[in-house]
C-alpha positions as CSV (number, residue, x, y, z in Angstrom):
1,X,69.5,89.6,94.6
2,X,72.0,90.6,92.1
3,X,74.4,88.3,90.9
4,X,78.0,89.8,90.2
5,X,80.5,88.3,87.6
6,X,84.2,89.4,88.0
7,X,85.7,89.8,84.5
8,X,89.2,91.0,83.9
9,X,87.8,94.3,82.9
10,X,85.5,94.8,85.9
11,X,88.6,94.0,88.1
12,X,90.9,96.4,86.3
13,X,88.0,99.2,86.7
14,X,87.8,98.6,90.3
15,X,91.4,98.9,90.7
16,X,91.3,102.6,89.6
17,X,88.2,103.5,91.3
18,X,89.2,102.4,94.5
19,X,92.7,103.2,95.5
20,X,91.2,106.4,97.1
21,X,88.0,105.1,98.1
22,X,86.5,105.3,101.4
23,X,86.2,101.9,103.4
24,X,82.4,100.7,103.4
25,X,80.8,100.0,106.5
26,X,79.5,96.7,105.9
27,X,81.7,94.7,103.3
28,X,82.9,91.2,102.7
29,X,86.8,90.5,101.9
30,X,87.7,87.5,99.6
31,X,91.0,86.1,99.0
32,X,91.4,84.9,95.4
33,X,94.2,83.0,93.9
34,X,94.5,82.4,89.9
35,X,95.4,85.3,89.5
36,X,96.2,86.5,93.1
37,X,93.9,89.2,94.4
38,X,91.9,90.2,97.4
39,X,88.4,91.7,96.8
40,X,86.1,93.9,98.8
41,X,82.6,93.7,98.3
42,X,80.3,96.8,99.5
43,X,77.1,94.8,101.1
44,X,75.5,98.1,101.1
45,X,75.9,99.3,97.3
46,X,76.9,96.0,95.8
47,X,80.1,97.5,94.5
48,X,82.9,95.1,94.0
49,X,86.6,96.2,94.5
50,X,89.9,94.8,93.7
51,X,92.5,96.2,96.6
52,X,95.6,97.1,94.9
53,X,98.1,95.3,96.8
54,X,101.5,94.7,95.3
55,X,103.4,91.4,95.7
56,X,100.3,89.0,96.0
57,X,101.3,85.2,94.9
58,X,98.8,82.8,96.6
59,X,96.7,84.4,99.4
60,X,94.6,82.0,101.3
61,X,93.2,83.4,104.7
62,X,92.0,86.9,104.8
63,X,91.1,89.2,107.9
64,X,90.5,92.6,108.7
65,X,91.6,95.1,111.5
66,X,89.0,98.1,112.3
67,X,91.6,99.6,114.5
68,X,94.3,100.5,112.2
69,X,92.1,99.9,108.9
70,X,94.6,97.1,107.6
71,X,93.9,93.6,105.8
72,X,96.1,90.7,106.8
73,X,96.4,87.6,104.9
74,X,98.6,84.6,104.7
75,X,100.2,83.6,101.6
76,X,101.1,79.8,101.1
77,X,103.5,80.2,98.2
78,X,105.5,82.9,100.0
79,X,104.9,81.3,103.5
80,X,104.3,84.6,104.7
81,X,101.7,86.7,106.8
82,X,101.3,90.1,105.6
83,X,99.2,93.5,106.0
84,X,98.6,96.4,103.9
85,X,96.3,99.6,104.5
86,X,92.8,98.7,103.4
87,X,93.4,101.0,100.0
88,X,96.5,98.7,99.2
89,X,99.3,100.8,100.1
90,X,102.1,100.5,102.8
91,X,102.4,96.4,102.4
92,X,104.2,95.1,105.7
93,X,105.8,91.9,106.4
94,X,104.3,90.6,109.7
95,X,105.9,87.3,109.8
96,X,108.4,84.9,107.3
97,X,107.5,81.5,108.4
98,X,109.9,78.4,108.2
99,X,110.9,76.4,104.9
100,X,107.9,73.9,105.5
101,X,105.4,76.4,106.6
102,X,102.0,76.1,104.8
103,X,99.5,78.9,106.8
104,X,96.1,78.2,105.9
105,X,94.2,79.8,108.8
106,X,94.2,83.1,110.3
107,X,92.0,85.2,112.8
108,X,92.4,88.4,114.3
109,X,91.7,89.8,117.8
110,X,91.7,93.4,117.2
111,X,90.7,94.2,121.0
112,X,93.7,92.3,122.3
113,X,96.0,93.3,119.3
114,X,96.5,89.5,118.6
115,X,96.5,87.4,115.6
116,X,96.2,83.6,115.5
117,X,97.3,81.3,112.6
118,X,97.3,77.9,111.7
119,X,100.4,76.2,109.9
120,X,99.5,72.7,108.6
121,X,103.0,72.4,107.2
122,X,104.7,72.9,110.5
123,X,101.8,71.5,112.3
124,X,101.4,74.3,114.8
125,X,99.2,77.5,115.8
126,X,101.2,80.5,116.1
127,X,100.3,84.1,117.9
128,X,101.6,87.2,116.9
129,X,101.3,90.5,118.7
130,X,100.0,93.4,116.7
131,X,101.4,96.0,119.3
132,X,102.6,99.5,117.7
133,X,106.3,98.8,118.1
134,X,106.9,95.1,118.8
135,X,105.4,92.0,117.1
136,X,106.0,89.0,119.6
137,X,105.4,85.4,118.5
138,X,104.4,82.5,120.7
139,X,103.7,79.0,119.6
140,X,100.3,78.0,121.1
141,X,99.9,74.5,120.1
142,X,102.5,72.3,118.6
143,X,101.1,68.4,119.3
144,X,98.3,66.4,118.5
145,X,97.8,68.3,115.3
146,X,97.6,66.8,111.7
147,X,96.3,69.1,109.0
148,X,94.8,72.5,110.7
149,X,92.9,74.7,108.4
150,X,90.5,77.3,109.7
151,X,90.5,79.1,112.7
152,X,88.0,81.4,114.5
153,X,87.9,83.6,117.6
154,X,85.8,83.9,120.9
155,X,87.5,87.5,121.4
156,X,85.8,88.1,124.6
157,X,86.7,84.9,126.4
158,X,90.1,84.1,124.6
159,X,88.8,81.0,123.1
160,X,90.0,79.6,119.7
161,X,88.3,77.0,117.5
162,X,89.6,75.2,114.4
163,X,89.4,72.6,111.9
164,X,91.6,69.7,111.5
165,X,91.6,67.7,107.9
166,X,93.9,64.8,108.9
167,X,93.2,61.4,109.3
168,X,90.6,61.7,111.6
169,X,88.8,65.0,110.9
170,X,87.8,67.0,113.7
171,X,86.7,70.3,115.3
172,X,88.2,71.5,118.4
173,X,88.6,74.5,120.6
174,X,91.0,75.9,123.3
175,X,92.2,79.0,125.3
176,X,94.5,81.3,123.3
177,X,97.4,79.6,125.2
178,X,96.3,76.3,124.4
179,X,94.9,75.2,127.4
180,X,91.5,73.6,128.2
181,X,91.9,71.9,124.8
182,X,88.7,69.8,123.9
183,X,87.2,68.1,120.6
184,X,83.7,69.0,119.7
185,X,83.2,67.1,116.5
186,X,85.2,64.0,115.4
187,X,85.0,61.2,113.2
188,X,83.2,60.7,109.8
189,X,79.7,60.4,110.8
190,X,79.6,64.4,110.3
191,X,82.9,65.5,108.9
192,X,84.9,64.3,105.9
193,X,87.0,67.6,104.7
194,X,85.8,70.4,107.4
195,X,87.6,73.6,105.8
196,X,86.0,76.5,107.3
197,X,84.5,77.8,110.2
198,X,81.9,80.2,111.6
199,X,81.1,81.4,115.3
200,X,77.8,82.7,116.3
201,X,79.1,83.4,120.0
202,X,75.6,85.0,120.7
203,X,73.4,82.3,119.2
204,X,75.9,79.6,121.2
205,X,76.8,77.8,117.7
206,X,79.7,77.1,115.8
207,X,79.2,76.3,112.1
208,X,81.4,74.4,109.8
209,X,81.6,73.9,106.0
210,X,83.0,70.3,104.5
211,X,84.2,70.1,101.2
212,X,84.3,66.7,100.5
213,X,80.8,66.0,102.4
214,X,79.1,68.7,100.6
215,X,77.1,69.9,103.3
216,X,77.2,72.6,106.1
217,X,76.7,71.4,109.8
218,X,76.6,73.2,113.2
219,X,77.8,72.1,116.9
220,X,77.0,74.0,120.1
221,X,80.1,75.4,121.7
222,X,80.4,72.6,124.0
223,X,79.9,69.8,121.2
224,X,76.8,68.3,122.8
225,X,74.5,69.0,120.3
226,X,75.6,68.5,116.4
227,X,73.5,68.6,113.3
228,X,73.7,69.1,109.4
229,X,72.1,72.8,108.5
230,X,72.1,72.5,104.6
231,X,73.7,69.9,101.7
232,X,74.8,71.3,98.3
233,X,75.5,68.1,96.1
234,X,78.4,69.1,93.5
235,X,79.7,71.7,96.0
236,X,83.3,72.2,96.9
237,X,83.4,74.8,99.9
238,X,86.4,76.5,100.8
239,X,85.8,79.5,103.0
240,X,83.0,80.7,105.4
241,X,81.8,83.7,107.7
242,X,78.6,84.7,109.4
243,X,76.7,88.1,109.6
244,X,73.5,88.1,111.9
245,X,71.4,85.0,110.1
246,X,73.3,84.5,106.9
247,X,76.3,82.3,106.1
248,X,78.7,83.9,103.5
249,X,80.3,80.7,101.6
250,X,82.9,80.4,98.7
251,X,82.5,77.3,96.7
252,X,84.9,75.9,94.4
253,X,81.8,74.2,92.7
254,X,83.6,71.2,91.4
255,X,86.1,68.5,92.8
256,X,89.1,70.2,91.1
257,X,91.6,72.2,93.4
258,X,92.1,74.5,90.1
259,X,88.6,75.4,89.6
260,X,88.4,77.9,86.5
261,X,85.1,79.6,88.0
262,X,84.2,79.7,91.7
263,X,80.9,81.2,93.6
264,X,79.9,83.1,96.9
265,X,76.6,82.0,98.0
266,X,74.8,83.2,101.1
267,X,72.9,80.7,103.1
268,X,70.6,81.6,105.9
269,X,71.2,79.9,109.3
270,X,68.0,78.1,109.1
271,X,69.2,76.0,106.2
272,X,66.0,76.9,103.9
273,X,67.3,80.1,102.1
274,X,70.2,80.1,99.6
275,X,71.2,82.9,97.2
276,X,74.3,83.0,94.6
277,X,76.0,86.6,95.4
278,X,79.0,86.3,92.9
279,X,80.6,84.3,90.2
280,X,84.2,84.7,89.9
281,X,87.0,83.7,87.6
282,X,89.9,82.1,89.5
283,X,89.9,80.4,92.9
284,X,87.8,82.0,95.8
285,X,89.5,81.0,99.2
286,X,88.7,82.9,102.5
287,X,85.8,85.4,103.4
288,X,85.6,87.5,106.0
289,X,82.5,89.8,107.1
290,X,82.9,93.2,108.5
291,X,80.5,95.3,109.7
292,X,80.4,98.5,112.2
293,X,77.5,97.3,114.0
294,X,78.8,93.8,114.8
295,X,82.1,94.7,116.3
296,X,82.5,93.7,119.9
297,X,81.2,96.4,122.5
298,X,82.0,94.7,125.5
299,X,85.3,95.2,127.6
300,X,88.6,93.4,127.1
301,X,90.8,92.9,129.9
302,X,93.9,93.3,127.5
303,X,92.5,96.4,125.7
304,X,94.4,98.9,127.7
305,X,98.1,98.7,128.3
306,X,98.2,95.0,127.3
307,X,96.4,94.3,130.5
308,X,99.7,95.2,132.4
309,X,101.4,92.5,130.8
310,X,105.4,93.1,129.7
311,X,105.0,91.0,126.3
312,X,102.0,89.3,125.3
313,X,98.5,89.9,127.2
314,X,95.5,87.3,126.3
315,X,92.0,87.6,127.3
316,X,90.4,84.6,129.5
317,X,87.1,86.4,130.3
318,X,85.8,89.9,129.6
319,X,87.3,91.2,132.9
320,X,90.5,89.0,133.2
321,X,93.2,88.1,131.4
322,X,96.7,86.1,131.3
323,X,100.2,87.2,130.5
324,X,102.6,85.1,128.2
325,X,106.4,85.2,127.2
326,X,107.2,85.3,123.7
327,X,109.5,82.4,121.9
328,X,112.0,84.5,120.1
329,X,113.2,88.0,119.7
330,X,110.1,90.3,118.6
331,X,110.2,91.5,115.1
332,X,110.1,95.5,115.5
333,X,107.2,97.5,114.2
334,X,109.1,100.7,112.6
335,X,108.4,104.0,113.4
336,X,105.8,105.6,110.7
337,X,108.8,108.2,109.8
338,X,112.0,107.5,110.1
339,X,115.7,107.8,108.3
340,X,118.1,105.3,107.6
341,X,121.8,106.3,107.3
342,X,125.2,105.0,106.9
343,X,128.4,106.0,108.7
344,X,132.0,105.1,108.3
345,X,134.5,105.5,111.2
346,X,132.3,103.7,112.9
347,X,130.9,101.6,110.4
348,X,127.2,101.4,110.8
349,X,123.9,101.9,109.9
350,X,121.4,103.7,111.7
351,X,117.7,104.1,112.0
352,X,116.3,107.5,113.3
353,X,112.6,108.2,114.4
354,X,112.2,111.7,112.6
355,X,109.5,112.8,115.4
356,X,111.3,111.7,118.2
357,X,114.9,111.4,116.8
358,X,115.6,108.1,118.8
359,X,118.5,106.7,117.2
360,X,118.6,102.5,116.9
361,X,122.1,101.3,115.5
362,X,121.0,98.1,113.5
363,X,123.4,95.4,114.2
364,X,123.9,93.9,110.7
365,X,127.5,93.5,111.7
366,X,129.1,92.9,115.0
367,X,132.6,93.5,113.7
368,X,132.7,96.9,112.2
369,X,135.9,96.3,110.5
370,X,134.7,93.9,108.1
371,X,132.6,96.3,106.1
372,X,132.1,100.0,105.2
373,X,128.3,100.7,104.5
374,X,127.7,103.4,101.8
375,X,124.5,103.8,100.0
376,X,121.5,102.7,102.0
377,X,117.8,101.9,100.9
378,X,114.6,100.5,102.4
379,X,112.0,97.9,101.0
380,X,108.6,98.2,102.8
381,X,107.1,94.9,101.6
382,X,109.5,93.0,103.4
383,X,110.7,95.4,105.9
384,X,114.3,94.9,104.9
385,X,117.1,97.4,104.5
386,X,119.4,97.1,101.5
387,X,123.2,98.6,101.7
388,X,126.0,98.7,99.3
389,X,129.8,97.6,101.2
390,X,132.3,99.5,99.3
391,X,134.9,97.9,101.5
392,X,133.9,94.1,100.3
393,X,132.3,95.4,97.0
394,X,128.8,93.9,97.5
395,X,125.3,94.4,98.0
396,X,123.9,93.2,101.4
397,X,120.3,92.9,102.9
398,X,119.0,92.1,106.4
399,X,115.6,92.8,108.5
400,X,114.9,96.1,110.0
401,X,116.1,94.8,113.5
402,X,119.5,93.6,111.8
403,X,118.6,89.8,111.6
404,X,119.2,87.6,108.7
405,X,122.0,89.3,107.0
406,X,122.6,88.1,103.4
407,X,124.7,88.8,100.6
408,X,122.8,90.2,97.5
409,X,125.6,90.6,95.3
410,X,129.4,89.9,95.5
411,X,130.9,91.9,93.0
412,X,134.6,91.3,91.3
413,X,137.7,92.8,93.1
414,X,137.7,96.6,92.2
415,X,134.1,97.3,92.4
416,X,133.4,100.3,94.5
417,X,129.2,100.4,94.7
418,X,128.7,104.1,95.8
419,X,125.2,104.6,94.8
420,X,122.0,102.0,95.1
421,X,118.2,102.7,95.0
422,X,115.4,99.9,95.6
423,X,112.2,99.7,93.4
424,X,109.9,98.3,95.6
425,X,107.1,97.9,93.0
426,X,108.9,96.7,90.4
427,X,111.1,94.4,92.5
428,X,114.4,95.7,91.2
429,X,117.8,97.2,92.5
430,X,119.7,99.5,90.6
431,X,123.3,100.5,91.8
432,X,126.3,102.7,90.4
433,X,129.7,100.9,90.3
434,X,132.6,103.5,90.4
435,X,135.4,100.9,90.1
436,X,134.0,99.2,87.2
437,X,132.0,102.2,85.8
438,X,129.0,100.9,85.0
439,X,125.4,100.7,86.2
440,X,124.0,97.6,87.1
441,X,120.3,96.2,87.9
442,X,119.3,93.3,90.2
443,X,116.3,91.3,90.0
444,X,114.9,91.0,93.7
445,X,113.3,87.7,93.4
446,X,116.7,85.7,92.0
447,X,119.6,88.2,93.0
448,X,120.4,87.9,89.7
449,X,122.1,90.8,87.8
450,X,122.1,92.7,84.4
451,X,124.4,95.6,83.5
452,X,122.7,98.1,82.0
453,X,125.0,100.8,81.2
454,X,128.9,100.6,80.9
455,X,130.1,103.1,78.3
456,X,130.6,106.9,78.8
457,X,130.8,106.4,82.6
458,X,133.3,107.9,84.7
459,X,132.8,108.1,88.6
460,X,129.1,107.4,89.1
461,X,127.7,108.3,92.4
462,X,124.0,108.5,93.9
463,X,121.3,106.9,91.9
464,X,117.6,107.9,91.8
465,X,114.6,106.1,90.4
466,X,111.3,107.3,89.0
467,X,109.2,103.9,89.8
468,X,106.2,104.4,88.1
469,X,107.4,105.5,84.7
470,X,110.8,103.5,84.5
471,X,113.4,106.1,84.6
472,X,117.1,106.3,86.5
473,X,118.6,109.3,87.3
474,X,122.3,109.5,88.6
475,X,125.4,111.8,89.3
476,X,129.1,111.1,87.8
477,X,131.9,113.4,89.4
478,X,134.3,112.3,86.8
479,X,136.8,114.5,84.6
480,X,133.7,116.1,83.3
481,X,130.6,116.5,86.1
482,X,127.5,115.6,84.9
483,X,123.9,114.6,86.1
484,X,122.2,112.2,83.5
485,X,119.2,109.9,83.2
486,X,117.9,107.0,81.2
487,X,115.1,104.6,81.2
488,X,115.8,101.5,83.4
489,X,116.9,99.4,80.0
490,X,119.5,102.5,79.4
491,X,117.7,103.9,76.3
492,X,116.9,107.5,75.9
493,X,119.8,108.5,77.6
494,X,120.3,112.2,78.3
495,X,122.6,114.6,80.2
496,X,120.4,117.1,82.1
497,X,123.2,119.0,83.8
498,X,127.2,119.1,83.1
499,X,130.2,121.4,83.2
500,X,131.9,123.2,86.1
501,X,129.4,126.2,86.0
502,X,126.8,124.1,88.1
503,X,128.9,121.2,89.1
504,X,132.1,120.0,90.6
505,X,131.7,117.0,92.9
506,X,127.8,116.1,92.5
507,X,127.1,113.1,94.9
508,X,123.4,113.1,96.5
509,X,120.2,113.3,94.7
510,X,116.9,113.5,95.6
511,X,113.6,113.1,93.3
512,X,110.4,115.1,93.7
513,X,108.4,113.0,91.4
514,X,105.2,115.3,91.9
515,X,107.0,118.7,91.6
516,X,108.9,117.0,88.5
517,X,112.4,118.4,89.9
518,X,116.0,116.7,90.8
519,X,117.9,118.2,93.2
520,X,121.6,117.4,93.8
521,X,124.3,118.2,96.4
522,X,127.8,118.9,95.5
523,X,130.3,118.3,98.1
524,X,133.1,120.5,96.6
525,X,131.3,123.3,95.6
526,X,129.4,123.3,98.9
527,X,125.8,123.9,97.2
528,X,122.6,122.6,96.7
529,X,120.7,123.0,93.1
530,X,117.8,121.6,91.0
531,X,117.1,120.9,87.5
532,X,113.7,120.1,86.1
533,X,113.9,116.3,85.0
534,X,114.3,117.1,81.6
535,X,117.4,119.5,82.1
536,X,115.5,122.7,80.9
537,X,116.0,124.6,83.6
538,X,118.9,124.7,86.5
539,X,119.0,126.7,89.7
540,X,121.1,126.9,92.7
541,X,119.1,127.1,95.6
542,X,122.0,127.3,98.8
543,X,125.3,127.5,99.0
544,X,127.2,127.1,102.6
545,X,131.0,127.4,102.8
546,X,131.7,125.4,105.7
547,X,129.6,122.3,104.3
548,X,130.4,119.4,102.4
549,X,127.4,117.7,101.4
550,X,127.2,114.0,100.7
551,X,123.9,112.1,101.0
552,X,120.5,113.5,100.1
553,X,116.7,112.6,100.3
554,X,113.3,114.5,100.1
555,X,110.3,114.2,102.0
556,X,107.4,116.4,101.1
557,X,108.9,120.1,101.0
558,X,112.3,119.4,102.6
559,X,115.3,118.0,101.8
560,X,117.5,115.6,104.4
561,X,120.9,116.4,103.6
562,X,124.1,114.8,105.3
563,X,126.9,116.9,105.8
564,X,130.4,115.7,106.8
565,X,131.5,119.5,107.3
566,X,134.9,120.6,105.8
567,X,137.2,118.9,108.9
568,X,137.2,115.6,106.9
569,X,138.1,113.9,110.5
570,X,135.3,115.0,112.1
571,X,134.0,112.7,115.2
572,X,130.7,114.0,114.3
573,X,128.7,115.1,111.3
574,X,125.3,116.4,110.9
575,X,121.7,115.7,109.2
576,X,120.4,119.1,108.1
577,X,116.8,119.7,106.8
578,X,116.7,122.5,104.2
579,X,113.5,123.6,102.4
580,X,113.4,123.1,98.7
581,X,113.2,127.0,98.3
582,X,116.4,127.2,100.3
583,X,115.0,129.8,102.7
584,X,114.9,127.5,105.7
585,X,117.4,125.2,107.0
586,X,118.6,123.5,110.2
587,X,120.5,121.2,111.9
588,X,118.5,118.2,112.7
589,X,120.6,115.8,114.4
590,X,124.3,115.3,115.2
591,X,125.5,111.7,114.4
592,X,128.5,110.2,115.4
593,X,131.2,109.3,112.6
594,X,131.3,110.3,109.0
595,X,128.0,110.3,107.3
596,X,127.6,108.8,104.0
597,X,123.9,108.3,102.4
598,X,120.3,108.8,103.9
599,X,117.2,107.7,102.9
600,X,113.6,108.7,104.3
601,X,110.7,106.6,104.8
602,X,107.3,107.9,105.7
603,X,103.9,105.8,105.6
604,X,102.5,109.2,103.9
605,X,104.7,109.5,101.5
606,X,105.0,106.0,100.5
607,X,104.9,105.4,96.7
608,X,101.8,105.1,95.3
609,X,100.0,104.9,92.1
610,X,100.4,102.6,89.1
611,X,103.3,100.7,88.2
612,X,103.0,98.2,85.4
613,X,105.5,95.8,86.7
614,X,103.7,95.5,90.3
615,X,101.3,92.8,89.8
616,X,102.6,89.1,88.6
617,X,106.0,90.7,87.3
618,X,103.9,92.3,84.6
619,X,103.6,89.2,82.8
620,X,107.2,89.2,82.2
621,X,109.3,85.9,82.2
622,X,112.5,87.5,83.4
623,X,112.8,91.3,84.1
624,X,109.7,93.6,83.7
625,X,110.7,97.6,83.7
626,X,107.7,100.1,83.9
627,X,107.0,102.6,81.3
628,X,104.7,105.4,81.8
629,X,100.8,105.2,81.6
630,X,101.0,102.1,83.8
631,X,102.8,100.0,80.9
632,X,106.0,98.0,81.1
633,X,108.5,96.6,79.0
634,X,109.7,93.0,79.3
635,X,113.7,92.5,79.1
636,X,114.6,89.3,77.4
637,X,118.2,88.8,78.5
638,X,120.5,86.4,80.3
639,X,120.9,87.0,83.7
640,X,124.1,86.2,85.5
641,X,124.1,84.4,88.9
642,X,125.3,86.7,91.7
643,X,128.3,84.3,92.2
644,X,129.3,84.8,88.7
645,X,130.0,88.2,89.2
C-alpha cells in the first residue's frame, strides 16, 4: 500500500486539478485543521485532492450527500454547519448555532433528507431537514448529556448511536426522535475517551475508537457483547468510518491536541491487519467513506413526499415513519436562481424566483417608514442580504428570510450610500457615498471600514467588482458624468468613459468578467451602453425614449434592468430583460413601487475561480485585497470602528 505525504505543494496542486474534477465513485473525505482543509482521497486511483472551499476556519465533522453532490461539515470556531458542492463552490450556511455551541459530531441521512449533529457546548442533539425549500430544526435530546462527540445513523430504521466522553464515558443509542434511549457501553473498563464510531449494520456491530485508552473496541447493537479489537500504544484516535471489512481511522499519534503530523490508518475488522495510508501536516479530524456500491438500496418511508408529513419525517423501520414538528421557524433554502430588488414607496426588499416569478417580500423592517433601501447584494456563504439605507445613512444586513437584522455601518449625518457591492470571496464590502463624496471598504469579519477614495469624486452611484483581480468600477453622475475604475486599494485609477457624448446620468453597472465588458444604464439619456474594461471601445446597444433605467445586473448573456419609466410617481415599475447585443428585450415582471437596485444570483454562474484572499485572509493580519494571478496585497492601515463613522 502506498503511503501518501501531504505537503503544501501537493495540496496546492490538488486544488488546481480538482476544481472541475469528476467526483470519484469510491473515496474518503477528511476534515483537517491547522491549516483548515477538507481533503478527498480517491481510493481507486490513490489521488488526493483538496476541495477548494472558501472560508473554512476549524472543520471537525464531515459527511457527504450523494443526492445533491454536496459536502457538509461542522466548524467549531464559527459554531456553524455549512455545505458546499463537491467541487468546492456554492458554499451555504445551513445553521448558525448559539454562542456556547461546539458542534463536534455530524451524520447525514440522505434518504430521509435529514442531518443530525451533536453539540457538546449546548449539550444537545439537533436534527435539521435538507428539504429543497425549507430547513426545519428540531432538538432531539437535551437531557442527560455530558460531552457528546461522534454520531452514527442506521438510516433504514431511524436509530442513532453516539459517544459521550463526559465524567462517565459511554456509548448510547436512541431513535431519531430521542425515544427508546439505551446505554450500550459505559464505565472505564473499556472506555476512557471514546471519540469516534463506525456502524456495521449488516454485521450487527458498532465500533468505537478511544483516544485515551488507545484502542478500538466493538459492541453488538444491543450492548450484550463487547470486546477489544485492536490496541495501538502511542496513538490518539479521532475519526473513524468503515467500508466492508476495513476501518479507516485518523490518528493524531501523540497526546498533544496540537499535533503537527497526523495519520490515516486502515485496520481490518479482524484486528490483524494494519496499514498506514496517509501522513499529513496538520490535524486530521473526522473521516467519512463514500462508495456507490455501499449506498442503501432498501426502501425508506420518508423518501417520497416526506412520508406524508407536513414538516419533518423520520423513519422508524424500512416501511414506516413518524412525523415531527420543528422547534422554530424554518430557514428558507433559496431558489437556485433569483433576483433581489429594492423599492421605494413602498420601501421593501424583494426576492423573485427567476423561473417561477414567485415574489417574497423579505421582512427586514416592519415599519416601512424607517428606512429607504437602495443598493442590495447577496453573500452566498452566509445566505445573507446586504443593503444600503439612504434615509438613515447606513449599511444593513439580514438573513435571506429577513431574520437577524443588524447594522453593519452607521455613517455620519449627510451620508448618501447609493452603491454597494459584496466580495464574498475576499470578505469585503465596497460602497459609494454621494453625500460625503467617497468610496469606502468594509471588512465583513469585523464591520470596520476604510476610506479608499475621497478626491475627484462628485456624485458616485453604482459600483461593481472584479472579485478575482481586485478591481472596482463605478459611475459618477456629477457635473462631468463618467465611469471609472481602480484597484481595490485605490491605485491605478482610470476614467473609462466620460462626457455628455455617451453619458448623461449613468447609474446602473453590470460587469461581464468573462467577456471583459462593462455595461451601464443611463436614466436620463434612456440608453444602455458598454465599454471594454480598459475603456478602449465604447458602444451604445439600446435607447428607449419611455424608459428611466436605474439598476442593472447580468446573468450569462442577459441584462436585467430596473426601469422606473418616465412617470416619476408611477405606482408600478418594471424589470426588463435585455440581451447583451440589444436585439432582444422583454418585460420580465411588474413590481409595485419605485424600483431601485437589482442583483441576480444563480448557482450556475456563481463566482468561481482563484482569489488570493479566499483562504485564511490571504495570510494578511487586517485587509487582504486580491490581485491578478491568484495573488494578493495586504493593507496595513488602522481600520475605524463602525461606531466612529
